[in-house]
C-alpha positions in Angstrom: 46.5 -93.5 -52.7 43.8 -93.2 -55.4 44.8 -91.4 -58.6 42.6 -90.1 -61.3 43.3 -90.8 -65.0 44.2 -87.1 -65.4 46.9 -87.5 -62.7 48.2 -90.8 -64.3 48.4 -89.2 -67.7 50.1 -86.1 -66.4 52.7 -88.2 -64.6 53.3 -90.2 -67.8 53.7 -87.0 -69.9 56.2 -85.7 -67.3 58.3 -88.9 -67.6 58.2 -89.7 -71.3 60.4 -87.4 -73.5 58.6 -85.7 -76.3 59.5 -85.3 -80.0 58.2 -82.4 -82.1 56.6 -83.0 -85.5 59.7 -81.3 -87.0 61.9 -83.6 -85.0 60.1 -86.7 -86.3 60.2 -85.3 -89.8 64.0 -85.3 -89.5 64.3 -89.0 -88.5 61.1 -90.5 -90.1 62.1 -93.5 -92.4 65.4 -94.2 -90.7 65.9 -97.9 -89.9 66.5 -97.2 -86.3 63.2 -95.5 -85.8 59.8 -97.2 -85.4 56.6 -95.1 -85.2 53.6 -96.6 -83.4 50.0 -95.3 -83.6 48.3 -96.6 -80.5 44.8 -95.6 -81.5 42.0 -98.1 -82.2 41.5 -99.3 -85.7 38.4 -97.3 -86.4 40.2 -94.0 -85.5 42.8 -94.5 -88.2 40.3 -94.3 -91.1 39.2 -90.8 -90.1 42.7 -89.2 -90.1 45.1 -91.7 -91.7 48.5 -92.5 -90.1 52.0 -91.1 -90.1 53.7 -92.7 -93.1 55.2 -96.0 -92.2 53.6 -96.1 -88.7 52.6 -99.4 -87.3 49.2 -99.6 -85.6 49.4 -101.3 -82.2 46.3 -100.4 -80.1 47.0 -99.3 -76.6 45.4 -102.4 -75.2 47.8 -104.7 -77.0 51.0 -102.8 -76.6 52.6 -104.7 -73.8 52.0 -108.0 -75.5 53.4 -106.7 -78.9 56.4 -105.1 -77.2 57.5 -108.2 -75.2 59.8 -110.4 -77.3 58.9 -113.4 -75.1 55.3 -113.5 -76.3 54.0 -115.1 -79.4 52.3 -111.7 -80.3 55.6 -109.8 -80.4 55.8 -107.2 -83.2 59.1 -107.9 -84.8 59.7 -104.2 -85.7 59.4 -103.2 -82.1 62.9 -103.7 -80.6 64.7 -102.1 -77.7 67.6 -100.8 -79.9 65.3 -98.5 -81.9 63.9 -95.1 -81.1 60.2 -95.7 -80.5 57.9 -92.8 -81.3 54.3 -93.0 -80.2 51.2 -90.9 -81.0 47.4 -91.1 -80.6 44.5 -88.7 -80.9 45.3 -86.3 -78.1 48.7 -87.4 -76.5 47.3 -89.2 -73.4 47.4 -92.8 -74.7 50.8 -92.3 -76.3 52.2 -90.9 -73.0 50.8 -93.9 -71.1 52.2 -96.2 -73.8 55.6 -94.6 -73.6 55.7 -95.0 -69.8 54.9 -98.7 -70.1 57.6 -99.2 -72.7 60.1 -97.4 -70.5 59.1 -99.7 -67.6 59.7 -102.7 -70.0 63.3 -101.6 -70.7 62.8 -99.5 -73.9 65.3 -96.6 -73.3 64.7 -94.5 -76.4 61.0 -93.7 -76.3 59.4 -90.4 -77.5 55.9 -89.1 -77.4 54.8 -87.2 -80.5 51.4 -86.5 -78.9 48.4 -85.9 -81.1 48.1 -86.9 -84.8 46.4 -83.4 -85.2 49.7 -81.7 -84.2 51.5 -83.7 -86.8 49.1 -82.7 -89.5 49.0 -79.1 -88.4 52.8 -79.0 -88.7 52.6 -80.1 -92.3 53.2 -83.8 -91.7 51.8 -86.1 -94.3 49.5 -89.0 -93.6 48.8 -92.3 -95.3 45.2 -93.5 -95.8 44.1 -96.6 -94.0 41.5 -98.9 -95.5 
């Protein structure tokens, strides 16, 4: 069965639990929470990032999430809540689904960086 990207993203959004901007504000900065911005580097300059967020582009996530690869991102561990966001919520949903498939149990989709900013969330500039 052939699926469109719209269907694939919708399925991921249905499977990955969400976290509201207010919910993230409550836990942001806790040692058991890691925030991942899955946008590409050039996108970060336009809007900044959630304070403390790590940028792992969608294309590299699986490699950075797998502790058996030399590219593993040490902050990304299965015992933490992993919160993902992107420009519109699609890539973060896909990323959340892949992390869940990889054994990450506590994954949340924040959705769009715009939603964070509109809710009063601060951002950090990226150079």
